[in-house]
C-alpha positions in Angstrom: 0.0 0.1 -0.2 1.9 2.8 -1.2 1.3 6.1 0.3 2.0 10.2 -1.7 0.7 13.1 0.0 1.3 16.8 0.3 3.8 18.4 3.6 3.3 22.6 4.5 5.7 22.5 7.3 4.5 26.3 8.9 6.1 28.3 12.1 7.4 31.7 13.7 10.2 33.1 11.6 13.8 31.2 12.8 12.2 28.2 13.4 14.3 26.0 11.5 11.8 25.0 8.3 13.7 25.3 5.4 16.2 23.8 6.8 14.2 20.8 8.2 13.0 20.3 4.6 16.5 20.8 3.1 17.7 17.5 5.7 15.0 15.8 5.0 15.2 16.6 1.3 19.1 16.0 0.8 19.4 19.0 -1.2 19.2 22.1 -0.1 16.1 23.8 -2.7 15.3 26.6 0.4 18.3 29.0 1.2 19.0 29.5 5.2 19.7 32.4 7.3 19.3 34.6 10.7 17.5 36.9 9.1 13.3 36.9 9.8 11.0 36.6 6.7 14.1 34.6 4.3 11.0 32.7 2.8 9.6 34.6 0.4 7.1 31.6 -1.1 6.2 28.1 -0.6 9.3 25.6 -1.8 8.4 22.5 -3.2 11.0 19.8 -2.0 10.2 15.9 -2.9 11.3 12.7 -1.0 10.6 9.9 -2.7 11.1 5.9 -0.2 9.8 2.8 -1.3 7.1 3.2 1.3 5.3 7.1 0.7 6.8 10.5 -2.0 6.6 13.1 0.5 6.2 16.6 -0.9 7.3 18.8 1.7 6.2 23.2 1.5 8.5 24.7 3.3 6.2 28.4 3.5 7.3 32.1 4.8 7.2 32.3 8.6 3.8 33.5 9.8 4.1 37.2 11.1 1.7 40.6 10.8 2.7 41.9 6.9 3.7 45.4 6.8 3.8 45.4 2.2 1.8 44.2 -0.2 5.1 41.7 -0.8 3.9 40.3 3.0 0.8 40.6 2.4 1.0 37.7 -0.6 3.8 36.1 2.1 0.8 35.1 4.7 -1.5 34.1 1.7 0.8 31.3 0.5 1.1 29.8 4.3 -3.2 30.1 4.6 -2.9 28.5 0.5 -0.4 25.5 2.1 -2.5 25.1 4.8 -6.0 24.0 2.9 -4.0 22.6 0.6 -2.1 19.7 2.3 -2.7 16.6 3.5 -0.6 16.5 6.4 0.9 19.9 8.4 4.0 20.4 11.2 3.8 22.8 13.4 7.5 23.6 13.5 7.9 24.9 16.7 11.5 26.6 18.3 12.3 24.8 21.8 14.2 27.2 22.4 11.2 29.9 22.5 8.6 28.0 23.8 6.1 31.2 24.3 2.6 31.0 23.1 2.7 34.6 21.7 0.2 36.3 19.1 2.1 34.9 16.0 2.1 31.6 17.6 -1.4 32.1 18.4 -2.2 32.3 15.6 -0.7 30.0 13.8 -2.5 27.2 16.0 -5.9 28.4 15.5 -4.9 27.8 11.5 -4.2 25.1 11.9 -7.0 24.1 14.3 -9.6 24.8 11.8 -8.0 22.9 8.8 -9.4 20.0 9.7 -5.8 18.3 8.5 -3.5 16.0 10.7 -1.2 17.9 12.2 1.7 17.1 13.8 3.8 19.1 16.8 7.4 18.5 16.3 9.3 20.7 18.5 12.5 21.7 17.2 16.2 22.6 18.4 15.9 20.1 21.3 20.1 20.3 21.2 19.5 23.3 23.4 17.5 22.9 26.3 17.9 20.9 29.6 15.8 17.5 28.4 13.9 18.0 31.9 11.8 21.6 30.2 10.8 18.9 26.7 7.4 17.5 28.8 6.8 21.2 29.4 6.9 22.7 27.1 5.0 20.1 25.1 2.6 20.4 27.9 1.9 23.9 27.2 0.7 23.9 23.3 -0.9 20.2 23.7 -3.2 22.4 26.3 -4.2 25.4 24.4 -4.4 23.2 20.9 -6.9 21.5 22.8 -8.3 24.6 24.7 -8.8 25.7 20.7 -10.5 23.7 19.5 -8.2 21.3 18.1 -5.8 18.4 18.9 -2.5 17.3 17.5 -2.2 13.7 15.8 1.6 13.8 16.4 3.7 15.2 18.5 7.7 14.6 18.4 10.8 16.6 20.1 14.5 16.5 17.4 17.3 17.8 16.3 17.6 19.2 12.8 21.1 20.2 13.8 22.0 16.6 15.7 19.7 15.2 13.3 18.4 13.4 16.4 14.8 11.9 15.9 14.3 12.8 11.8 14.0 8.8 11.1 11.1 9.1 13.5 9.1 11.9 12.4 9.6 10.4 8.3 7.6 7.4 9.6 4.6 9.2 11.3 4.5 11.1 8.6 5.0 7.7 6.5 1.5 6.8 8.7 -0.6 10.0 8.4 -0.2 10.3 4.6 -3.0 9.0 2.0 -2.5 6.0 -0.1 -2.1 7.0 -3.5 0.0 7.1 -6.8 3.7 9.0 -6.7 2.7 13.1 -8.2 6.9 13.2 -9.2 9.7 11.8 -10.7 11.1 9.1 -8.2 14.5 11.8 -8.7 12.4 15.0 -8.0 13.5 16.8 -5.8 11.9 20.3 -5.9 9.6 22.0 -8.4 12.5 25.5 -8.5 13.8 25.7 -12.1 17.4 26.7 -12.0 17.0 30.5 -12.4 15.3 30.3 -9.6 17.6 28.3 -7.2 20.7 30.5 -8.2 18.8 34.1 -7.3 18.4 32.2 -4.0 21.8 31.3 -3.6 22.7 35.0 -4.7 19.8 36.7 -1.8 21.7 33.7 1.1 24.8 35.4 0.8 23.9 38.9 0.6 21.8 38.7 3.6 24.5 36.7 5.8 26.8 39.0 4.6 25.0 41.7 4.6 24.7 43.4 9.0 21.5 45.0 10.3 22.0 48.4 8.4 20.8 46.8 5.1 17.2 45.0 6.2 16.2 41.4 4.5 14.2 43.1 1.7 16.5 42.2 -1.1 14.7 41.2 -4.1 17.5 39.2 -7.3 17.2 38.5 -10.7 18.5 36.8 -13.0 19.0 38.5 -16.3 20.8 35.8 -17.9 21.8 32.4 -18.3 23.4 31.0 -21.0 25.5 28.1 -21.5 28.7 27.8 -23.8 32.2 25.4 -24.2 35.0 26.8 -23.1 38.0 26.9 -24.4 38.8 23.6 -23.5 35.9 22.4 -24.2 33.6 21.9 -21.0 30.7 24.0 -19.7 30.5 27.6 -18.3 27.9 29.5 -18.0 26.9 32.8 -17.9 25.1 34.3 -15.9 24.6 37.9 -15.0 21.6 38.6 -11.9 20.5 42.1 -10.7 20.6 42.7 -6.8 17.2 45.7 -6.6 17.8 47.3 -3.0 14.9 49.8 -2.2 17.1 52.8 -1.1 20.4 54.2 -3.0 22.1 54.5 0.7 21.8 51.0 0.9 23.3 50.3 -2.9 26.4 51.3 -1.7 27.1 49.0 1.5 25.9 45.8 -0.7 28.9 47.4 -3.0 31.7 48.0 -0.3 34.4 49.7 -0.5 36.6 49.5 -3.0 33.7 46.7 -4.6 34.5 43.9 -1.0 31.5 43.0 -0.5 29.7 42.9 -3.4 32.9 40.1 -4.7 32.4 38.7 -1.2 28.7 37.9 -2.5 29.9 37.1 -5.2 32.5 34.9 -4.8 30.6 32.6 -2.0 27.5 32.7 -4.5 29.2 31.0 -7.5 30.6 28.1 -5.5 26.9 27.1 -4.9 26.0 27.8 -8.3 28.9 25.4 -9.8 27.3 22.9 -7.1 24.5 23.3 -8.1 24.9 22.9 -12.0 28.2 20.7 -11.6 29.9 23.3 -14.1 32.0 26.0 -14.6 29.9 29.5 -13.7 30.8 32.8 -14.2 29.3 35.0 -12.0 28.3 38.5 -12.6 26.8 41.0 -10.1 24.8 44.4 -10.3 22.7 46.3 -7.8 20.2 48.5 -8.5 17.7 50.2 -6.7 13.7 50.6 -6.8 12.4 52.2 -4.3 9.9 50.5 -1.8 9.2 47.9 -4.8 7.5 46.0 -2.1 4.7 47.6 -2.9 5.2 47.8 -6.8 1.9 44.9 -8.2 4.8 44.6 -10.7 7.5 43.3 -9.0 5.8 41.3 -6.1 3.8 39.6 -8.8 6.4 37.1 -9.5 6.5 36.5 -5.6 2.4 35.9 -5.7 2.6 33.5 -9.2 5.4 31.0 -7.1 1.3 30.0 -4.4 
């Protein structure tokens, strides 16, 4: 009896959603940074084994939208909750307080009539005796609002502790059905989109708080050719788009040092992904308040 279905991962920013999906898939389908709202659109990661095909949907961290882009991000989370078979509600064990954001998430998933698995992540960062208390707090609140958890499991993605048990629990609750994707599919994201996300990840990880996380990256050229040694080379041109002129100089850095660092780190990951040499060129452009411009955020909207 083979099983197949969709599993969404929801939670607050920095709970470890993207890291969990990447670890389960065994490939970096979603970028990870310490900054909130790093994930902007629903990203699929596909795991296929002899028992089941699991299509994980990594969603943006739940937050209060401050612009049109944020509104689309939260619509993506709601869409994922409404259309999947199983929901993983991921909680950071080191920050277990049920605040307004947690309450909002739990109310949404309690009303979804879906199988919900409470996954308490980062247990390596707390004393073991605190785990039971966290479970009790979340279980009690879920019952209070009329919902229930199908399963509760503490894990550490960093230590790879409990991931095999989580997979078994997901297999248990998925519906019976045929494979939706081919055996060797691991994501539905295009190479261009992966490149954009890789460059954005390196920018976010290298830039300090002077530049907010609201950068956009666009691949404007993506061509394959034969190099002098007859081996394949990819010519890739990328724009990093920021919302203020004052941010442009910070991204470029003194004598272009920061931009070179971002480009160098991105090229390593892109070459690893494409398995060929890459000629990467990056420019920085300013589009004021692009997060409010329908023309630019429509690309995010289309991925929901």
